[in-house]
C-alpha positions as CSV (number, residue, x, y, z in Angstrom):
1,M,-25.3,7.7,1.3
2,S,-23.0,7.1,4.3
3,W,-19.9,9.0,4.9
4,S,-17.8,5.9,4.1
5,E,-19.5,5.5,0.8
6,N,-18.8,9.2,0.0
7,V,-15.1,8.9,0.9
8,F,-14.2,5.3,-0.2
9,H,-16.9,4.7,-2.8
10,T,-17.9,1.4,-1.1
11,K,-20.3,0.3,1.6
12,K,-17.7,-1.7,3.6
13,P,-14.3,-0.1,3.1
14,I,-11.1,-1.8,4.2
15,I,-9.0,0.9,5.9
16,G,-5.3,-0.1,6.4
17,L,-3.2,1.3,9.2
18,L,0.1,3.0,8.4
19,H,1.8,2.7,11.9
20,L,4.7,5.1,12.2
21,P,7.6,3.9,14.2
22,S,8.8,5.9,17.2
23,L,9.3,9.6,16.3
24,P,11.5,12.4,17.6
25,G,10.5,13.1,21.2
26,D,9.5,9.5,21.8
27,P,11.6,7.5,24.4
28,F,12.4,4.8,21.8
29,Y,13.0,6.9,18.8
30,G,16.0,5.5,16.8
31,G,17.3,8.9,15.7
32,D,16.8,8.5,12.0
33,M,13.9,10.3,10.3
34,K,15.0,9.1,6.9
35,E,14.4,5.5,8.1
36,V,11.0,6.5,9.4
37,V,10.1,8.0,6.0
38,R,11.5,4.9,4.2
39,R,9.4,2.6,6.3
40,A,6.3,4.7,5.8
41,T,6.9,4.7,2.1
42,E,7.1,0.9,2.0
43,D,4.0,0.5,4.1
44,L,2.0,3.0,1.9
45,I,3.0,1.2,-1.3
46,S,2.1,-2.2,0.3
47,L,-1.3,-1.0,1.5
48,Q,-2.2,0.5,-1.8
49,D,-0.9,-2.4,-3.9
50,G,-2.7,-4.7,-1.5
51,G,-6.0,-3.2,-2.4
52,V,-7.2,-1.3,0.7
53,D,-9.8,1.4,0.1
54,G,-8.1,3.9,2.3
55,F,-5.5,4.2,5.1
56,L,-4.9,5.9,8.4
57,I,-1.5,7.3,9.4
58,T,-1.0,7.0,13.1
59,N,1.8,7.5,15.6
60,E,1.2,4.0,17.0
61,F,4.7,3.6,18.4
62,S,4.9,6.9,20.3
63,M,4.8,4.8,23.5
64,P,4.1,5.4,26.2
65,Y,1.4,7.7,24.9
66,P,1.2,11.2,26.4
67,H,-2.1,12.7,27.1
68,K,-1.4,15.5,24.6
69,A,0.7,15.0,21.4
70,E,3.9,16.9,21.6
71,I,4.6,19.5,18.9
72,V,7.6,17.5,17.7
73,T,5.4,14.5,17.2
74,C,3.0,16.4,15.0
75,A,5.8,18.0,13.1
76,A,7.4,14.6,12.4
77,M,4.1,13.2,11.3
78,A,3.6,16.2,9.0
79,R,7.1,15.7,7.6
80,V,6.4,12.0,6.9
81,F,3.1,12.9,5.2
82,G,4.8,15.6,3.1
83,E,7.5,13.2,1.9
84,I,5.0,10.4,0.9
85,S,2.1,12.5,-0.2
86,H,3.1,12.3,-3.9
87,L,2.5,8.5,-3.7
88,I,-1.0,8.6,-2.2
89,R,-3.7,7.3,-4.6
90,I,-6.5,6.6,-2.1
91,P,-8.3,8.4,0.6
92,F,-6.4,8.8,3.9
93,G,-6.8,9.9,7.5
94,I,-4.3,10.9,10.1
95,E,-4.4,10.4,13.9
96,A,-2.3,11.7,16.8
97,I,-3.1,9.1,19.5
98,H,-5.1,10.4,22.5
99,D,-5.2,14.0,21.2
100,G,-8.4,15.1,19.5
101,P,-7.3,18.7,18.9
102,A,-4.0,17.5,17.4
103,C,-5.9,15.2,15.1
104,M,-8.0,18.2,13.9
105,E,-4.8,20.2,13.3
106,L,-3.0,17.4,11.4
107,C,-6.1,16.8,9.2
108,A,-6.3,20.5,8.4
109,A,-2.6,20.6,7.4
110,T,-2.7,17.5,5.3
111,G,-6.2,17.5,3.7
112,A,-7.1,14.2,5.4
113,S,-10.7,12.9,4.8
114,F,-11.1,11.4,8.2
115,T,-9.5,10.7,11.6
116,R,-10.1,8.5,14.6
117,C,-9.4,9.1,18.2
118,L,-10.6,8.7,21.7
119,F,-12.5,12.0,21.5
120,T,-14.7,11.7,24.6
121,G,-14.9,9.9,27.9
122,A,-12.9,9.3,31.0
123,W,-11.2,6.2,32.2
124,S,-8.2,4.9,34.1
125,S,-5.5,2.8,32.5
126,D,-1.9,1.8,32.9
127,L,-1.0,5.2,31.4
128,G,-3.0,7.1,34.1
129,L,-6.3,8.9,34.2
130,H,-7.7,10.0,30.8
131,I,-10.2,12.7,30.4
132,H,-11.0,13.7,26.8
133,D,-12.8,17.0,26.1
134,I,-15.0,16.6,23.0
135,A,-16.0,20.3,23.3
136,E,-12.5,21.5,22.8
137,T,-11.9,19.1,19.9
138,L,-15.1,20.2,18.1
139,R,-14.3,23.8,18.6
140,V,-10.8,23.3,17.1
141,R,-12.4,21.4,14.2
142,H,-14.8,24.3,13.6
143,E,-12.1,27.0,13.9
144,L,-10.0,25.2,11.3
145,R,-12.9,25.0,8.9
146,Q,-12.9,21.2,9.2
147,D,-16.7,20.8,9.8
148,D,-16.9,18.1,7.1
149,L,-14.1,16.1,8.5
150,N,-15.3,12.6,9.3
151,L,-14.6,11.5,12.9
152,C,-14.3,7.8,13.8
153,Y,-14.8,7.5,17.5
154,F,-13.3,4.8,19.7
155,I,-16.3,3.8,21.9
156,N,-14.1,3.1,24.9
157,G,-10.4,3.2,25.9
158,E,-8.3,0.1,25.0
């Protein structure tokens, strides 16, 4: 049985994305965490009522993306999760874009079943040179006792 069958109980799961708006510390943050939580709540309800098999919470609008997630970003993501967690009825993942170790930490703190990230590789983009250290990410994963956490890898940078 594949990991996705174990987590989602289907061979071809539909995983919805819960894209958080800009968060504290982001250049375009609007200054209202209550609004961030309100939007996340609406999106979560829509995804679940729409029939997805699972969802991924991600800081999609933390643009431009830093190479390492800031502590305030992860704290804001954890706050959002804490405020919506009582509504969650399906498997979920969480991702701090471009930061594998931060993904491991967020998953450990929230009990996420999976994450996705650009865990490995090197490339150049409009945001600069990216070098991801899978060895560090897997060590953090192991230290946090997340050895069974499912990792969805981007094959190459966007």
